[in-house]
C-alpha positions as CSV (number, residue, x, y, z in Angstrom):
1,M,45.0,-19.6,78.5
2,T,47.9,-18.7,75.5
3,L,46.4,-18.8,71.9
4,F,48.9,-22.4,71.9
5,S,47.3,-24.1,74.7
6,G,43.3,-23.2,73.1
7,H,44.9,-24.4,69.8
8,R,45.7,-27.5,71.7
9,L,42.3,-27.9,73.6
10,L,40.7,-27.4,70.1
11,W,42.8,-30.0,68.2
12,L,42.0,-32.6,71.2
13,R,38.3,-32.3,71.1
14,I,38.2,-32.6,67.0
15,K,40.8,-35.6,68.2
16,N,38.5,-37.1,70.7
17,F,35.0,-36.5,67.9
18,F,36.8,-38.8,64.9
19,I,36.7,-41.7,66.9
20,P,37.2,-44.8,65.0
21,E,33.3,-46.1,64.5
22,R,32.6,-42.2,63.4
23,L,35.2,-41.9,61.2
24,F,33.5,-45.3,59.6
25,L,30.3,-44.0,59.7
26,L,31.6,-40.3,57.9
27,S,33.4,-42.4,55.2
28,F,30.1,-44.3,53.6
29,A,28.4,-41.4,54.0
30,A,30.8,-39.5,52.4
31,I,31.1,-42.4,49.7
32,I,27.3,-42.4,49.2
33,L,27.0,-38.7,48.9
34,A,29.4,-38.9,46.3
35,G,27.4,-41.9,44.5
36,T,24.1,-39.8,44.6
37,F,25.5,-36.8,43.1
38,L,26.9,-38.9,39.9
39,L,23.8,-41.2,39.9
40,H,21.6,-37.8,39.7
41,Q,23.7,-36.7,36.4
42,P,21.9,-37.0,33.0
43,F,25.3,-38.4,31.9
44,A,24.2,-41.9,34.4
45,V,21.1,-43.5,33.0
46,H,18.9,-43.6,29.7
47,G,16.1,-40.9,29.4
48,A,15.0,-39.0,32.3
49,P,17.7,-38.3,35.2
50,L,17.1,-39.8,38.3
51,S,15.1,-38.5,41.4
52,L,17.6,-37.0,44.0
53,T,15.3,-39.8,46.3
54,D,16.4,-42.6,43.8
55,S,20.0,-41.3,43.1
56,F,20.3,-41.4,47.2
57,F,18.4,-45.5,47.6
58,T,20.6,-46.9,44.6
59,A,24.1,-44.9,45.7
60,T,23.4,-46.2,49.1
61,S,22.3,-50.2,48.3
62,A,25.6,-49.7,45.9
63,T,27.9,-48.2,48.5
64,C,26.2,-50.6,51.3
65,V,26.5,-53.8,49.2
66,T,22.4,-54.6,49.5
67,G,21.5,-55.0,45.9
68,L,17.7,-53.3,46.3
69,I,16.7,-51.4,43.2
70,V,13.9,-49.0,42.3
71,V,15.0,-49.0,38.5
72,D,16.3,-51.7,36.4
73,T,20.0,-52.0,36.7
74,A,20.0,-53.2,33.5
75,T,18.1,-50.7,31.0
76,K,18.1,-47.2,32.8
77,F,22.1,-46.8,33.6
78,T,24.6,-46.2,30.8
79,F,28.0,-47.8,30.9
80,A,29.2,-44.9,32.3
81,G,26.5,-45.0,35.4
82,Q,27.4,-49.1,36.1
83,V,31.1,-47.6,36.2
84,I,30.2,-45.6,38.8
85,L,27.8,-48.6,40.5
86,L,30.9,-51.1,40.3
87,V,33.2,-48.6,41.6
88,L,30.5,-47.7,44.7
89,I,30.0,-51.5,45.3
90,Q,33.5,-52.2,45.4
91,M,34.4,-49.3,47.5
92,G,31.4,-50.3,50.2
93,G,32.2,-54.2,49.9
94,L,36.3,-53.5,51.1
95,G,35.1,-50.4,53.1
96,I,36.8,-47.1,52.3
97,M,38.5,-47.0,55.4
98,T,40.4,-49.7,54.1
99,F,41.3,-48.1,51.0
100,S,42.1,-44.7,53.1
101,V,44.3,-46.3,55.3
102,A,46.1,-48.3,52.1
103,F,46.8,-45.2,50.6
104,I,48.3,-44.1,54.1
105,T,50.4,-46.7,54.4
106,L,51.3,-46.6,50.9
107,F,52.9,-42.9,51.1
108,A,53.6,-43.0,54.8
109,G,55.9,-46.4,55.0
110,R,53.9,-47.7,58.0
111,L,50.8,-47.9,60.5
112,S,50.0,-45.0,62.6
113,L,48.0,-45.7,65.9
114,G,45.4,-44.0,64.7
115,S,45.1,-46.0,61.4
116,R,45.6,-49.5,63.3
117,D,42.2,-48.0,65.7
118,M,40.4,-47.7,62.1
119,L,41.4,-50.7,61.1
120,E,40.2,-52.6,64.2
121,A,37.0,-50.3,63.8
122,T,36.4,-51.8,60.2
123,F,37.1,-55.3,60.9
124,S,35.0,-55.6,63.9
125,Q,36.7,-54.2,66.8
126,M,39.2,-57.0,66.4
127,P,43.1,-56.6,67.5
128,M,45.6,-57.9,65.2
129,R,48.8,-57.9,64.7
130,G,50.7,-57.7,61.3
131,M,48.0,-55.0,59.9
132,R,50.0,-53.9,57.0
133,K,50.4,-58.2,56.0
134,L,46.4,-58.2,56.5
135,L,46.3,-55.3,54.1
136,R,48.2,-57.0,51.1
137,T,46.1,-60.2,51.4
138,I,42.7,-58.2,51.7
139,F,43.6,-56.8,47.7
140,A,45.3,-59.9,47.0
141,A,43.1,-62.2,48.0
142,T,40.1,-59.8,46.5
143,L,41.6,-59.0,42.7
144,L,42.6,-62.7,42.4
145,T,39.6,-64.0,43.3
146,E,37.5,-61.3,41.4
147,L,39.7,-61.8,38.5
148,V,38.9,-65.7,38.4
149,G,35.6,-65.0,38.6
150,A,35.7,-63.0,35.9
151,V,37.3,-65.0,33.9
152,L,35.3,-68.0,33.9
153,L,32.2,-66.0,33.6
154,T,33.1,-64.0,30.8
155,L,34.2,-67.2,28.7
156,R,29.9,-68.4,29.6
157,F,28.5,-65.1,28.5
158,A,30.6,-64.9,24.9
159,M,28.6,-67.5,24.5
160,D,25.4,-65.6,24.4
161,M,26.6,-61.8,23.9
162,P,29.8,-60.0,21.5
163,W,33.3,-60.5,23.9
164,A,33.2,-57.0,25.0
165,R,30.1,-57.3,26.5
166,A,30.9,-60.6,28.0
167,V,34.3,-59.2,29.3
168,W,32.0,-56.2,31.3
169,F,29.4,-58.4,32.6
170,G,31.9,-60.9,33.7
171,V,33.7,-58.1,35.3
172,F,30.5,-56.3,36.8
173,H,29.2,-59.7,38.2
174,A,32.5,-61.3,39.7
175,V,32.9,-58.0,41.5
176,S,29.1,-58.0,42.7
177,A,29.2,-61.7,43.7
178,F,32.2,-61.5,45.8
179,C,31.4,-58.2,47.5
180,N,27.8,-59.9,48.4
181,A,25.6,-56.7,46.8
182,G,23.2,-59.0,44.1
183,F,23.6,-56.1,41.8
184,A,23.1,-57.8,38.2
185,L,23.1,-56.7,34.7
186,F,20.2,-58.3,33.9
187,S,16.6,-57.5,34.4
188,D,15.6,-60.7,35.9
189,S,18.9,-61.1,37.8
190,L,19.6,-64.6,37.3
191,I,17.0,-66.6,36.4
192,A,18.1,-66.9,32.6
193,Y,20.9,-69.0,33.8
194,Q,18.6,-71.2,35.7
195,G,20.1,-74.5,36.4
196,D,23.6,-72.9,34.6
197,V,26.0,-74.9,36.8
198,L,29.2,-72.8,35.2
199,V,27.2,-68.9,36.3
200,I,25.1,-70.6,39.1
201,M,28.4,-72.2,40.5
202,V,31.0,-69.4,40.1
203,I,28.5,-66.8,41.3
204,S,28.1,-68.8,44.7
205,L,32.1,-69.6,45.2
206,L,32.6,-65.8,45.3
207,I,29.7,-65.1,47.3
208,I,30.7,-67.6,49.9
209,A,34.3,-66.7,49.7
210,G,33.4,-62.4,49.9
211,G,31.0,-63.8,53.4
212,L,33.9,-65.3,55.0
213,G,35.4,-62.2,56.1
214,F,38.7,-61.1,55.3
215,I,40.1,-62.3,58.8
216,V,39.5,-65.9,57.9
217,V,40.8,-65.8,54.2
218,F,43.7,-64.2,56.1
219,E,44.3,-66.9,58.4
220,L,43.7,-69.5,55.7
221,Q,46.2,-68.1,53.5
222,H,48.8,-67.5,56.3
223,T,48.4,-71.5,58.0
224,P,51.2,-73.5,57.7
225,R,50.5,-76.8,55.4
226,P,48.8,-79.6,55.7
227,L,46.1,-77.0,56.5
228,R,44.4,-78.6,59.5
229,F,41.0,-77.3,61.0
230,K,42.4,-77.4,64.8
231,K,45.1,-75.8,63.9
232,L,42.9,-72.2,63.0
233,S,41.4,-69.8,65.6
234,L,38.5,-70.1,67.2
235,H,37.1,-67.4,65.0
236,S,38.1,-68.7,61.8
237,R,36.5,-72.5,62.7
238,V,33.2,-70.8,64.4
239,V,32.8,-68.8,61.0
240,L,33.5,-72.0,58.2
241,S,31.2,-74.4,60.7
242,A,28.5,-71.8,61.2
243,S,28.3,-70.9,57.7
244,L,28.3,-74.5,56.3
245,L,25.7,-75.7,58.8
246,L,23.8,-72.7,57.6
247,I,24.3,-73.1,54.1
248,A,22.8,-77.2,54.6
249,F,20.0,-75.6,56.8
250,G,18.6,-73.2,53.7
251,F,19.8,-76.2,51.1
252,V,17.4,-78.7,53.2
253,T,14.9,-76.0,53.5
254,M,14.8,-75.3,49.7
255,M,14.5,-79.0,49.2
256,L,11.9,-79.8,51.3
257,F,9.4,-76.8,50.7
258,E,10.1,-76.2,46.5
259,W,11.0,-79.9,45.3
260,G,7.0,-80.1,43.8
261,N,6.8,-76.1,43.9
262,S,9.0,-73.6,42.7
263,L,11.6,-76.2,41.4
264,N,8.8,-78.9,39.9
265,H,9.7,-78.2,36.1
266,L,13.2,-79.2,36.7
267,P,15.4,-82.2,36.3
268,W,16.8,-83.0,39.9
269,P,20.4,-82.7,39.6
270,K,19.3,-78.8,38.8
271,K,16.5,-78.9,42.0
272,I,19.8,-79.7,43.7
273,L,21.8,-76.7,41.9
274,E,19.5,-73.8,42.4
275,A,18.4,-75.3,46.0
276,F,21.9,-74.8,47.0
277,F,22.6,-71.2,44.7
278,Q,19.2,-70.1,47.2
279,S,20.5,-71.0,50.5
280,V,23.6,-69.2,49.3
281,T,22.7,-66.2,47.5
282,T,19.7,-65.5,50.8
283,R,22.3,-65.2,53.9
284,T,23.5,-61.9,52.4
285,A,24.1,-62.0,48.5
286,G,20.9,-60.9,46.9
287,F,20.7,-62.6,43.4
288,N,18.1,-64.8,42.4
289,S,17.7,-67.8,40.0
290,V,13.7,-68.5,41.4
291,N,10.6,-66.2,41.4
292,L,10.5,-65.2,44.6
293,G,7.1,-64.6,44.3
294,M,6.4,-68.1,43.6
295,L,8.1,-70.0,46.5
296,S,5.7,-71.2,49.9
297,N,5.7,-69.2,52.8
298,G,7.6,-72.0,54.7
299,T,10.6,-71.2,52.5
300,L,10.3,-67.4,53.0
301,F,9.4,-67.8,56.3
302,F,13.6,-69.2,56.5
303,M,14.7,-67.2,54.5
304,L,14.1,-64.2,56.8
305,I,16.3,-66.0,59.3
306,L,19.1,-66.4,56.7
307,M,19.1,-62.9,55.9
308,F,18.6,-61.8,59.6
309,I,21.8,-63.8,60.3
310,G,23.4,-62.6,57.7
311,A,27.4,-63.4,56.6
312,S,30.4,-63.3,59.2
313,P,32.0,-60.2,60.6
314,S,34.6,-58.8,58.7
315,S,33.2,-59.6,55.4
316,T,31.2,-57.7,52.9
317,G,28.1,-59.4,53.6
318,G,25.4,-57.8,56.6
319,G,23.6,-59.5,59.3
320,I,24.0,-59.6,63.1
321,K,26.6,-62.1,61.5
322,T,27.5,-66.0,62.1
323,T,29.7,-65.1,65.2
324,T,27.0,-63.6,66.9
325,F,24.5,-66.5,66.1
326,A,26.8,-69.4,67.0
327,T,27.7,-67.3,70.2
328,I,24.1,-66.7,71.3
329,L,23.1,-70.6,70.7
330,S,26.4,-71.8,73.0
331,F,24.8,-68.8,75.4
332,A,21.7,-70.7,75.5
333,R,22.8,-74.1,75.5
334,A,24.7,-73.3,78.7
335,R,22.0,-71.9,80.3
336,F,19.8,-75.1,79.7
337,K,22.8,-76.8,81.0
338,N,22.6,-74.6,83.7
339,R,26.3,-73.9,83.2
340,E,27.9,-70.6,84.2
341,H,30.6,-70.0,81.4
342,T,29.3,-70.6,77.8
343,Q,31.9,-72.6,75.8
344,M,32.3,-73.5,72.3
345,M,34.8,-75.9,70.7
346,N,36.4,-76.7,74.3
347,R,37.3,-73.1,74.5
348,T,35.1,-70.4,77.4
349,I,33.7,-67.7,75.5
350,P,34.6,-64.1,77.5
351,E,31.5,-62.5,79.2
352,S,32.2,-59.4,77.0
353,A,31.8,-61.5,73.8
354,V,28.8,-63.0,75.5
355,S,27.4,-59.7,76.3
356,R,28.5,-58.0,72.9
357,A,26.6,-60.8,70.9
358,V,23.0,-60.6,72.8
359,T,23.4,-57.2,72.5
360,I,23.5,-56.8,68.9
361,A,20.7,-59.5,68.4
362,I,18.4,-57.0,70.7
363,F,19.5,-53.9,69.0
364,S,19.3,-55.5,65.4
365,S,15.6,-57.2,66.5
366,L,14.7,-53.6,67.4
367,V,15.9,-52.0,64.5
368,V,14.2,-54.4,62.0
369,I,10.8,-54.4,64.0
370,L,11.0,-50.3,64.5
371,F,11.3,-49.7,60.3
372,T,8.9,-52.6,59.7
373,T,6.1,-50.7,61.8
374,L,7.2,-47.4,59.9
375,L,6.9,-48.8,56.4
376,L,3.6,-50.6,57.4
377,F,2.6,-47.4,57.9
378,T,4.0,-45.3,55.3
379,E,2.7,-48.2,52.7
380,L,-0.9,-50.0,54.4
381,S,-1.8,-47.0,56.0
382,G,-5.6,-46.9,55.7
383,H,-5.6,-50.5,54.3
384,S,-7.2,-53.5,56.0
385,H,-6.1,-56.7,56.2
386,Q,-8.2,-57.7,53.5
387,E,-7.0,-55.4,51.5
388,S,-3.7,-55.8,52.0
389,R,-3.4,-59.6,52.7
390,G,0.2,-60.7,51.8
391,L,1.7,-57.4,51.9
392,F,2.5,-57.6,55.5
393,L,5.0,-60.6,54.8
394,E,6.7,-58.5,51.6
395,I,7.1,-55.5,53.9
396,L,9.1,-57.8,56.5
397,F,11.0,-59.3,53.9
398,E,11.9,-56.2,52.7
399,A,12.9,-54.5,56.0
400,T,14.7,-57.9,56.4
401,S,16.6,-58.1,53.5
402,A,17.9,-53.8,53.7
403,F,19.2,-55.0,56.9
404,G,21.0,-57.8,56.2
405,T,22.0,-56.3,52.8
406,V,20.8,-58.8,51.0
407,G,18.6,-57.4,47.9
408,L,16.3,-60.2,47.4
409,S,12.7,-58.3,47.3
410,M,9.4,-59.8,46.6
411,G,8.8,-57.1,44.0
412,I,7.5,-54.1,46.4
413,T,10.9,-51.9,46.0
414,S,10.0,-50.3,43.0
415,H,6.3,-49.9,44.7
416,L,7.5,-47.7,47.6
417,S,6.4,-44.5,48.6
418,E,8.5,-41.4,48.5
419,A,8.9,-41.8,52.6
420,G,9.2,-46.1,52.0
421,R,12.1,-45.0,50.1
422,I,14.2,-42.8,52.2
423,L,13.1,-45.6,55.3
424,I,14.9,-48.5,53.7
425,T,17.7,-46.0,52.5
426,L,18.2,-45.6,56.1
427,L,18.0,-49.4,57.0
428,M,20.4,-50.3,54.4
429,F,23.2,-48.0,56.0
430,V,22.6,-49.0,59.4
431,G,22.4,-52.9,58.4
432,R,25.8,-52.6,56.7
433,L,27.8,-50.2,59.8
434,G,25.7,-52.2,61.7
435,P,23.1,-51.0,65.2
436,L,26.1,-51.6,67.9
437,T,28.8,-49.3,65.8
438,L,26.4,-46.9,64.9
439,A,25.4,-46.3,68.5
440,L,28.3,-45.9,69.3
441,A,29.6,-43.3,66.7
442,I,27.0,-41.0,67.8
443,S,27.2,-41.3,71.5
444,K,29.9,-40.2,74.0
445,K,31.5,-42.9,75.7
446,H,31.8,-42.5,79.3
447,S,32.3,-44.8,82.1
448,V,30.4,-45.1,85.2
449,K,31.7,-45.2,88.4
450,Y,29.2,-46.0,90.7
451,Q,26.5,-49.0,90.9
452,L,22.9,-48.9,92.0
453,A,21.3,-50.8,95.1
454,K,20.6,-54.3,94.0
455,E,17.2,-56.2,94.0
456,D,15.4,-59.3,92.5
457,L,12.9,-59.6,89.8
458,L,11.1,-62.8,88.9
459,I,11.7,-63.6,85.5
460,G,9.6,-65.8,83.5
């Protein structure tokens, strides 16, 4: 073997190792480690520096746009620390790969095949035409939406604080809301603005816009006018329909269980506003304008379902995604009606897509179950049920929130043990990347060229 062929073989091995899924994983890991280092510095916080575990937890929560916190963002972090958080949120929301490919395109003038593969991996392995156009749309839509949100929030916050502070608060919360991060510069999240129409509606609309996914936004922007629902692709129609139905489902649930409970002290218009907001933010954003500890068990149970489903593919949110949920429902309906193919909106869904949806749902369920079990061991080992009554729901809620990159908590995050914080950190990372993407990144791709003998199995 010549020296040249040896170098070529090494290059091929390196190239085969850095598949898009692994690059996606490594990019998030790199930005998290950088964020951990910066947040660990004295200039980032008031008082004693954060421990490495807490710095790692916070950097992961920001990069994975989750919003779970072990220290109060409003009081612990300096302005420099808050800026670091904001950069992590923005890069994590859009995806570091998106930024990387954008810079490559800017300097190279065109997209290479490898860059196209990276983008397709970032946007849920969905092949797209016009990637440069998609990149322009992503950045333009993001900046414009966040700018409008920041201006509206600044005008409202300026009524309660100096203008300079109001501008910063407006920018921070607009970016945090659009990226579905849930970080707030108020110690009580948005409880102080409970019933405030401007703040609640602006944050809600930013969350919805960020949770729809860039592919849907791209298609809505480039669909010929007048916009007709039937002109959109099946993906966009499913995302829009599922998002609307889930928001309505959460709203009705909140109204039924909380009308005479946590919302009892509010007039009926504000009850409607708060029920709508909590339904929107539960799926992936993590802001709260009501005390979660005051919610009924029925509400918390349905919030678990919404957090597990999460946002839509190629969005800033987590969870198993709206399209996965819709595909599984359509698959179940087809089997109940004894139909061979899965159909949705007068279209047949490919078996590969159905298989992927089922696999994601099973993987995700197993991940939540596994981490919940580990947290029960690290946090409640040696305690009886009577001694730890209610904590099971709080731990399951915390694990589901971390996996769905939601950020809602019943108040146990800061009380977790060192091992518990590390587990939640890993779960946020898995939830942001997706269990299937993570599995593909750490496994070797190979095709099986044989089939084992068949034998029937009794089911049910």
